[in-house]
N, C-alpha and C positions, 0 to 999 in steps of 0.2 A: 355475646349472642352467637347461637349456632348458625352455621351457614344455611342449613335447611330452613330454619325459622325466618331468616332474612329473605331468602328466595321466595318463601310463601307470602311474606308481607308484600314484596314487590309485585308478585304475580296476581294476587287475589284482592289486594286493597282496592277500595272504591273511592279513595280520595287521593288527590295528587300529593298532599302533604306526606301521607304514609308511603306512597310509591317512591317518592324521591328522598326519603330519609335513610341514611346509612349509619351503621354503628362505627365507633372508632376502632374496635378490635373484633375479631371473629374467630371462632373455633369450628372445626369440621370433624367432630368426634362421633356424631350421630346423624349420618347422611340419610338414614331411613330407606324405605322401599321406593322403587321407581314409580313415578307419578304417571297416571294415564292423562294424556293431553286433553285439557279442557277445550271446549268449542271456541271460547274467547277468553282473554284475560279479564280480570276485574277492572272496572273503570268507572269514573263518574258518568252520569247519564249524558252529559254534554260532550263526552269524548268517546261515546260508543261508536263502533264502526258503522259507517253508512252502508246501506244495502249494496251488495255486489252486483253491478249492472254490466261490467265489462268496459264501461266508458272510462277514459283517462281523466285524472284529476287536472283541474286547470293549473297551469304553470305559467306565471307571469314572465314575459320576455324582458330582455335587457332594457328596451326602450320604455318600459312601463315603470322601472324601478325608481324613477325620480319621484313618483307619487308615494307618500307614506303608506297609504292603504295597500298599495301593491307590494311594497316592501314587507308589510305586515303579513300579507297572504303567503309570500314565499317563506318567511320565517316560521309561520304556522305549519306549513308543509314540512319543513325540516324538523321542527319541534316534535311533530308526531312521529317522524322516523326515529328520532332519538329515544322517545318514550317506548316505541315498539322494540327497539334494540334492548332496552333495560328489561322489558318483559320477556323477551326471547332468551336472554342470558339467564334470567331467573328460571325459566322453563328448562334450560339445558342442565342446570344444577339439580333440578328435581327429577328429570327423566333419566339421568345417568349418574346415580349415586356411586357407582363403582368405577367411574373414570379416574385416571391418575390424579393424585392429590395436587401435583404441580399444575395440572390443567385446570382443576377446579379453582385453585387460588388465582390463577391468571384470569379466569372468567369473572371472579369476584372483583378484581382490581379494574377490569375493563368496564364492568357494570357500574361501578362508582363513577367512572369517567362519563358514562352515558347519562347518569343521573345529573351530573353537573352540567353537561351540555344542554339537557332539557331545561334546567333552571335558567341558564343563560339565554336560551332562545325565548323563554317565556318573558323575561325581563325586557329583551329587545323588542319583541312584537308588541308589548304593552306600550312602549314609547312611540310606536307607530299607530296607536289607537286600536289595536286588535287584542282581544282577550283569548287566551288559549281555550279552545272548545267553542268559540264563537262560529267557527266554520266547520263544515263536515270533514271527517277524517276517514282515511282508507285503512282497511285491514289487510292490504295486499301482502306486506311483509309477513304477517302472521300466517296467512294461508299458505305461503310458499315454504316457510321455514319450520313451522310447528310440527309437521308430520315426521320430522327427523327420526331415524331409527338407530343412528350411531353418532357418536361425537364428530366423526368426519363429515357427516351431513351438515352439522352445525357450522364447522369451520369453512366448508366449501360454499355453503349458501349464504351465511351471514358475513363472515369475515372476508372471504375471498370474492364474494359477489357484491352484496350491498355496500359493505364498507370499502371495498376496492373502488366501486363507482364513486363513492364520496370523495376519494382522492381527486377525482375530476371535478365534481360539483363544488366542493368546498374551495378548491384552488381557483376555479373559474369565477365564482361569485365573490370571493375575497377581492379579486381584481376589479370586478364590476362595481362593487360598492365603493371601492376606493376611487374609481373613475367618477362617480357621481357625488363624491365628497362625504360619504357616510363612513368615516374612518373607524368609528366605534364598532359598527357591524363588520367592517372589513377585518379589524383586529380579532373579533370573535371568531370569524370563519378561518383566519390564519391559525388560531389556537386549535380549533377543531381539526383542521387539516393536519397539523403536526401530530395531534393525538391519534388520528386515523392511521397515519403511517405506522405507529407502534401497534395499533390493534390488528392491522393487516399482517404485519410481520409476525405477531403472535400466532395468528391463525395459520400462516404459511408454515411456521415451524412445526406445529402439530399435524398439519395436513401431510407434510413430508414424512413425518414419523409413522403415520397410519396408511398411507397410500401404498399401492403395489410398487416395490422397488424397481421392477422391470419397466415401469412406465415413466415417461417424462412428467414433469409437473403439469404441462398442458394436456397431455393425453389423459392423465388421471382426473384432472379438473373437469374436462368435458364429459368423461364417463360418469363421474360421481353426481353431477348436477341432475336433478329430476325435473321433468316438464311441470310447470311452464318456464322454469328457470333455464337460462342458457348463458354462455359467456357474454352475450350482448348486454345482459343486465349488469355486467361487471364494469361497464364503462359509461362515461357521461358525455357531455357535449363535445369535448375534445380530449384526446388521450394525454394524460399527465405522465410522461415517461420518467421524469426526474423522481416523482413521488413513488413510482413503482420500483425504480432502482433502489431507492432508500429503504423500501419495505422488504427488499431481498429477492424480488423476482429476477429470473435469469433472462438474458437477452432474447432467447427463443420464445419464451412465454410472452414477453412484451410484444415481439414482432407478430406472433400469432393472434393475440387479442386485438392488436391494431387493425388487422384486416378481417377479423371475424364479423359476420353479420347474420342476424336473424330477427324476424319481426318481434317488436315489443308490444304488440297489441293490434295493429292493423292487419287484417286478413291478407296474406301475401298472394300475389299471382304467381303462377308456375310457368316458367319458360324452358324451352329446350330447342336446340339447334338440330332440326331434322329436314334439311333442304332437299329431300329426295322424294317428296310426295308424288311428283310426276312419274318417277320410275315405278313406284308401287301401283299407281293407278294404271299405268300402261301394261305392266307385266305381272301384277299380282305378287304373291308371296315368292314366286320363282325369281324375282329380281335380285341381283347381286351387283354391288358397285365394283368397279375396277379397283385394283390395288392402289393406284394413284388417287382415285376419287375418294376412297375410304380414308387415306392418309390426310387429304385436304380437310375432310370433315373432322378428323381428330384434332388437327391443328387449330381449327376455328371453332371448336365446340363451346368455348366460353363467350363467343361473340354476343349472345343475347344479354350478357351483363350490361351492355351499353344501351339496351332497349328498356330496361326496367328500373324500378326504384330500389332504394336501399333495403326495404323490407321484403322484397320479392325473392323468389327462389329460382335458381338455374340448375337444371339437371345436367350432369356431366358424367362421363366415364371416369375422369380423374380430375380432382380439384386442382386449380392453378396453384402454383407455388406461392409461398408467403412473400418471397422477394419480388415476384412479378406483381402481385396484388398491392404490395407496398408502393411500387412505382405508379400504379394506376390511381391509388388513393391520393398520393402526393400531387397528382395532376388535377385533383379536384373532383374526380368521378366517385359517386357513391358506390359502395360494394354491396352486392346482394348476398344471400345465403346460397352456398353451393352444396348440392346433395349428390352424392355419387351413385351412379347406376352401374353395376358390374356388366362387363361385356359377355358374360357367360351365355351361351346359346346363340350367339350371332354367327351366321355362316361365313365361310372363308371368302374374301373378295376374289372375283375372277380377274384374269389378266386382261389388259387393254387390247381391244381388237385392232389389228394392223391392216392397212391397205385401203382404208376409206378416207376420203377427204372430208373433214368434219368442220362444222361451224358451231361455235359455242355461244349460246345466247348470253348477252351481257348480264342478265340478272338471274341466270340459271346455271351458274358456274360451278357450284360446289355440290357434291353429293355425299351422303352419309351412309355408314353401315346400317342396315335395317335394325330398328329398335325392337326389343323384346319385352313384353309386359310381365308382371307378376314378381318383380324383385322385392326384396325386403324393404328397400328404401321407399318404394311406393306404398307398401303396406303401412309403413310408419307414417307417411304423409297422409294416408287416409284417416288417421286419427286426429288430424288437425283441421281447423277451419281454413278454407282457402278462398281467396277472392275471385279469381278467374284462372282459366287455363289459356296459355298463350304460346303454343308451339310455333316454330318458324313457319310451318305450313300445316293446316289441317288436311289430313289424308288418312288412308287406311293404317299406316304405321303409327302416327301420333294418336289416332282414335283408339287403337288397341292398347298402346302403351299407357295412356292416361285414363283408360276406362276404370281402373280400380279406385281412382280418386274422384270420379264424377259426383258421387253422393256427398262429398265433403265441400263442394263448391257452394258457397253461400252468397258470394258477391254478385252473382248474375242469375236471373231466372231464365233458364233455358233447358228445354227437354234434351235428354242425352242424344236421341236420334237426330237432333237438329244441329249437332256440332259438326257432323260431316255426313253427307249423303250423296247418292249418285248425281243428283241435280247440281250440287256444288262441284263435284268432280269435273263436270263439263266446263266450268270456268277456267280450268287449267289448259283446255284445248286451244291450240292455235286456230283451229277451225272456228271455234266460238268467237275468238277475238276478231278474226277476219270477217265473219258474218255481222258482228256488231259494228265494225268499222264501215262495212258496206252500207248498212242502214243509215249511219251518220252522214257519210259522204253523199249519198243519193239526195239528201235534202239540203246540203250546204254547198255543193260544188259550184253552182252558178253565183252564189253570194261571195265565195272566197276563191279567187283564181289561184292562190298559192297552195291550195290543197291538192294532194294526189288525186288521180282519177280512179274509177273502179277498176281500170285495167292494171293498176299497180297493186291491187289487193290480191292476196293469195286465194286459190281455189282448192277445195278438198278433193282428193282422189282416193280410190279404194282398189285399184288394180293397175297393172302395168299398162294396159291399153288406155285407161283413163289418163294416166300420167303422160304417156307419149302424146295423146291428143291435146292435153293442156299445154305441154311444151311447144307443140306446133303452133297453137293459137298465139301464144305469147311471142314467139319468134316472128310470126307473120305480122305482128304489130310493130316490129322493129327492135324488140328487146332480145338480143342474142344470149346474154348471160342470164342464167337462171339458178335459183336455189330451191332445193326440195327439202322440206323439214318434216319431221314427225309431228303429228298433231299434239301428242303428249311427249314433249322433248325429254331426252335422256342425255345429259351433258356428256360431250366427248364422242357421241355417236348418233346425234340426233338430227343431223342435217348433211346435205351433200351439195356442193357447187357443181354446176354443169356449165363450164366455160368452153369446152371443146366443140368443134363443129358437129360431131356426132357423139352419141352416147357410147362410152367405152364398155367393154364386157364386164369390167369390175363394177362399174356403176349400175349396169343392168342387173347384175347379181345382187347388188345391195337392195335395189328396188324389189326384186323377187323375194328376197329374204324377209323384207319388212311385210310384204303382203301375205307371205306364207304364215307369218305370225299374227295376222289379223290387225296390222297397224294401219291407221289412216294417215295419209301424208297431205301436206299442203304445198302446192307449187306456185311460185311467184317470181316475178322478174327481179334480177339482182340490180339494185339501184346504187348509184355512185354517191355514197353518203358523205356529207360534209361534216356533220357533227350530230351526235346522239344526245338525248336527254331523257329523263324519266320524271314522272309525276307520282308523288307519294301521297296516299290517301288512307283514311281509316273509316270503315263502315261501322257505325254505332247504331243503337236502337233509335237514336234521334235522327239519324241520317248520315250521308256521306260527307266527311270533313276533309279539307285539304291540309296536309301536313307540310308539304314543300315541294320544290322543284330542284332536281340535281342534274348537272351535266354529266355526260359520259364520254370517255375517250376510248375508242376502239381501234385496233390495228387494221391493216389492209384486208384482213380476212374477216373482219367484223367481230374479232374476239376482244373481250373485256381487258382494258388496261388499268383504268382508274375511273373514279367519278369525282365531281367537284361541286361545291356549294358556294354561291356568291353571298354577299352580305345580306341581301334581302330575299334569300332563297325561299323563305316561308310563304311568300305571297307573289313573287315575280318569277317569270320564266328567265333563265340565264341570259344575261346581256350578250354573251357570245352567240347564242342562238338567234336572238333578235337582230343582231348586227349583220347577219348573213343576208338579210333581205334588203331590197332596194330602198325602202322607206321605213327604217326601224321605228321611228316614233309612231307612225300610223299602225304598223303591224303589231306592236306590243299590246295595245288595248284590244285589237281584233283577236289576237291569240288568246288572251285571258277570257274574253267574252265567249269565244268558241269553246274553250275547254270547260267553261261554266256550263254550257249546254251539254257537253259530253258527260260531265259529272251527273247532271240531272237525269239523263237517259240511263247512265250506268246504275245510279241509285235504284231506279225502278227495277232493273234487271236483278240486282242483288237482293232486293226485298222479296222478289218472287221466289227465290230459292232459300230465303231466310239466312243469308250469309252475314256474319258478323266478324270483323277482323281487318287486318291490314290488306291494302291493295296497292300494287305498283303498275304503272303504265309505261311501257317503253315506247319511245318515238324517235324520229330523226329527221333532219333536213337533208335533202339530196339535190344534186345538180342535174338538170336535164340536159339533153343534147344541145339545146340552143344556149346553154349557160345560165338560164334562170334558176332560181331556187324554189323548191317546193317542199311541203311538209307532209310526211306520213305520220299522222297524229297518233296512230295506234299500231305498233308493230306486234305487240302481244300484251295481254293483261295478265298480271301475276297475282292471284288471290292469296298472297302470303307476304311475309317480310322479304325484303331485298337488301342488297348492299346499299342502294340509294337511301332506303329508310334508315339503315344503320347510320349513314352519314348525317341525315337530318337530325337524328337523336344526339349524335356526337356534337353537333354544332351548338347544342344547348349549353355546353360548357365553355364556349368561346366568348371572348369580349366582343362587344357590339362593333359592327362594321368589319368583322374579320372574314377572311375567305378560308375555306377548308377543302381538303382533298382526302380521299380514301383510296388506297391502292393495295394490291396484293403483289408482293415480291416473291417470285418463284426461284428455284435453285439455279435455273439457267441465267436469269438476270443477276443473281448473286455472283456467279462465276464471271459473267461479262463485266461486272464492275470491279473484279479483282479480289473478291472476298472468298475465304475458304468455307465459312459457315455462317449461319444466321446470327449467333452471338457477336461475332466480329462485325458484321454489318450493322447490328443494332448499336454497338458501342460507337462506331464511326458516325452513325446518324445522330446520336445524342450529342456528340461533340460538335458536329457541324450545325445542328439545329436544336440548341438547348431550349427547353421550355421557358417562356417568359409570360408573366401574368400582369394583368391590370384590373382595377376595379375594387370598390369597397362596398359593403363589408366582406363580400365573398369574391376574392380575386378569381378571374377567369383567364383562360389561355389566350394570349395575344399573338404569340408566335412560337414556333417550334414543332418538333415531330415526336410522336409517341407510338410505340409498338403496342398493338392491341391484343396480340397473343404472345405467349412466352417464347422468346428467341431460344432459350435453353432447351426447349423440348420440340420446337418446330422442325418438321422433316420435309414438308413439301412447300409451304408458303409462310410468309410473314405479312400480317395485315398492318399497314402503317397509316396513321392519321396525322396529317400535317396542316398546321394553321399558319397563315401569313397575312400581312397587311394588304397585299395586292393579289390579284387573281393569279393562281399558280400556272406555270407553263408545264404541261404534261404532254410528252411526246410518245407516240407508239414505238 
């Protein structure tokens, strides 16, 4: 039989008997003209492709496999894949008659293997009470592979994608069927697994022959695949490294595919680390970060990966290294897809201003180089369906950057102009937070003696004269120490402490400079803080939801050191906070009830400006002159992600009743602890606090420390997540 005649039989036959019949010998003397790809292969009516709806096929989980009907469904799913493979191999023989003879003979041999696999699946599913064609079948493989324009498209999409993925699926389910005692099906899958190793090795051999010799296997593979295929489709439930080694993949390829992530159907949300919204709101496009601030932002640009799901997208200037992502994945964290945005067009960071005593807000620590829209990466994203847009903060910068993809967002119904507007901008103002707190306090002060009074709340000023008058009033009430903050804080230069008896000339110049630039300031008494904490919330279309409470450790200047989460952080205020009060048991419920009323009032305010997204509230307990403890329940409200929210999301990967902390280690701390660089510090940390896991079937972190950004590239800071069985002791 001629190879072309056999391929036509397999591709166009409308009975399984014909499609699965193979000759004993074959010749390839008359390959004929190239075939134009048909819309679908020939099939019996009961095996015609179901209409393409975009919905995923049902895939029975392991816990269901003890039922014969569920085993039959899974085998039916695999059987259709094998039949599709035979049809696509027949198609490649007909589309590329001029391909090398050795390649065509190899396709023929592989096709016969796929025919046998299909027959074996049909027999096994029949024993489970399922007839082939009894269930709907998908044509996804056909739609992805059949448009191939060159044989390299075939080997990359079928051999190196779908068959490579089957190294994972066949190996995984062979073990699963053995576990439930179905040894016959387990043995079948073991045979298919061994055959797939050979099929993938065959495809890899030809792929290497046809690819650009200047590209690595991984680079060429990523470039060759055409949407909707991606390397994500080339792996299954867990990565079978042994099978890939046997097929001939090099270690770098295996490492790359291990950490690669892209959505396989769910519309992804898009995240980006832009914690500089306040700067853009305050100064407009003239704003530039300091050199140190910009470096902090570069070091932490991958941080949103701990806020999102595996299918989501994180925009970065440089993708994290494979080695770093491998460590994160081994710790149990899902990996998102990283899309690079070039830095071209970003202004040069300005130098740090010297001579001003500054206070850094605990949740406004990091600033980023201003973002620039119109990159090729965003234009590419605009061609994909996106679920939602989740910048670290909605502001002028993120609005401009993400505007090219607004039309691609299908997961939320929201007018473009409502993503960020001047009304939302006011939520970033410390004046807004102070006024909101004043309204809350005025109605609750008599009911709760542990609340701060209106005298401890900041007042807005817009001139030097107003500032001096406000300072005089505060000091007349007995508060000598005072802090002056910018309403829209700019980390590193957003506040000034006034502890001296008289205002110094440098301090007066600072005030004059701010007002010359039309800045509004907030003047408030400096309170002797005992312990800070934050409340993490999410405003949704259904209302304001509590995400959790995190404690904060700040130094004597009020600067951020770390935050911590206790075992019941998702619903309780930290015990360390509650224990500061005279009657902790009574105060705990009172605090929760009070914050419930705060949330209700805040939800009303957020609805009025149509705000949707993350919210963080900073608060602290302070000691009065008579030694009693009081609560300042709102220091500021942050309408964005915060380090506290990052910790709440990190805690999802910890074992129950664990404690966690998040801290930023800077270069000065590094040297103080005797380390020359961040990689050395990270190695010592891993040796001293190795990760330990507990729990089944998905182990979670019980103890240990994990670096959240890459120590090999960090220049200004290293983010560290540490988990312990007891509350961590963190000192300023």
